[in-house]
C-alpha positions in Angstrom: -47.7 -13.9 6.5 -45.0 -11.3 6.3 -41.9 -10.5 8.4 -41.5 -7.2 10.2 -39.4 -6.0 13.2 -40.4 -7.1 16.7 -42.7 -4.5 18.1 -44.3 -3.6 14.8 -48.1 -3.1 14.8 -50.5 -4.5 12.2 -54.2 -3.5 12.0 -56.5 -6.1 10.6 -60.3 -6.8 10.7 -59.7 -9.2 13.6 -58.0 -6.5 15.8 -54.6 -4.8 16.3 -51.7 -7.2 16.5 -48.1 -6.5 17.6 -45.0 -8.5 16.5 -43.9 -10.5 19.6 -40.9 -12.4 18.3 -38.9 -13.1 15.1 -40.6 -15.1 12.3 -43.6 -14.7 10.0 -46.2 -16.0 12.5 -45.1 -14.4 15.8 -47.9 -11.9 16.1 -49.9 -11.4 19.3 -53.2 -9.5 19.8 -52.6 -6.2 21.6 -53.9 -5.7 25.2 -57.7 -5.3 25.7 -59.2 -1.7 26.0 -58.6 -0.2 29.4 -55.3 -2.1 30.1 -51.8 -0.7 30.2 -50.9 0.3 26.6 -54.6 -0.2 25.7 -57.0 2.7 25.1 -58.3 5.5 27.2 -61.4 7.7 26.6 -61.0 11.4 27.3 -63.8 13.9 27.8 -62.3 16.3 30.4 -60.8 19.6 29.3 -57.2 18.4 29.7 -55.4 15.1 29.7 -51.7 14.1 30.0 -50.8 11.1 27.9 -49.4 8.2 30.0 -49.3 4.5 29.3 -52.2 4.2 26.9 -51.6 3.8 23.2 -55.1 4.9 21.9 -56.5 8.1 23.1 -60.2 8.5 22.1 -61.5 12.0 22.6 -65.1 13.2 23.1 -65.6 17.0 22.9 -69.4 17.0 23.8 -68.8 19.2 26.9 -65.7 21.1 26.1 -62.6 21.5 23.9 -59.9 19.0 24.9 -56.2 19.6 25.3 -53.9 16.6 25.4 -50.3 17.0 26.6 -47.7 14.5 25.5 -44.8 13.5 27.7 -41.3 14.4 26.6 -40.6 12.6 23.3 -36.9 12.4 24.2 -37.9 10.4 27.3 -40.3 8.2 25.2 -38.2 7.5 22.1 -40.2 5.1 19.8 -43.4 5.4 21.9 -46.5 5.7 19.8 -49.8 7.4 20.6 -52.9 7.1 18.4 -55.2 10.1 19.0 -58.7 10.0 17.6 -61.6 12.5 17.9 -64.5 10.0 18.2 -67.5 12.2 19.3 -68.5 15.7 20.3 -69.3 19.2 19.3 -67.6 20.5 16.2 -66.7 23.9 17.7 -64.9 22.2 20.5 -61.5 21.3 19.0 -58.9 18.8 20.1 -55.4 20.2 20.6 -52.3 18.0 21.2 -49.3 19.7 22.8 -45.8 18.4 23.1 -43.7 18.8 26.3 -42.3 22.3 26.8 -39.4 22.9 24.4 -40.4 20.2 22.0 -42.5 20.1 18.8 -44.7 17.8 16.7 -43.2 17.7 13.2 -41.7 21.1 13.9 -45.0 22.7 15.1 -45.8 23.9 18.6 -49.0 21.9 18.7 -51.4 19.8 16.6 -55.1 20.6 16.2 -57.7 18.0 15.1 -60.2 20.1 13.3 -63.0 17.6 12.4 -64.8 14.9 14.3 -63.2 11.5 13.3 -59.9 13.1 12.6 -57.0 11.1 13.9 -53.2 11.3 14.2 -50.4 9.0 15.2 -47.3 10.4 16.8 -43.9 8.8 17.5 -41.5 9.9 20.1 -38.0 10.9 19.1 -34.9 12.7 20.5 -36.4 16.3 20.1 -40.1 15.7 20.3 -42.7 13.9 18.2 -43.1 12.9 14.6 -46.4 12.5 12.8 -46.5 9.0 11.2 
């Protein structure tokens, strides 16, 4: 095993694991899909990110706009956004809260099906990581 800060996430073939305590073996499997801090599937035209970590987007019926909460209120919060299915002409747009940016940009556009991005909240908005 390897040591990492508590709260770190590791993706392996057996699932997604989060560091639960100090030590090399203190890794626990993350919550099941559909639970708090689990995953949510989005197909509606707009969605405001809340407790879920993974946001899986389907653009079959329409383009989808995702609004992130204030990064300054969610420092170190991580969202994984993935376009999992849909129609290519219907894009996925991720918008930060008013007055904030994502890596200095006003929004983020996923341009291809299966594109994905991970954002991390910080004092003035969101970083891509």
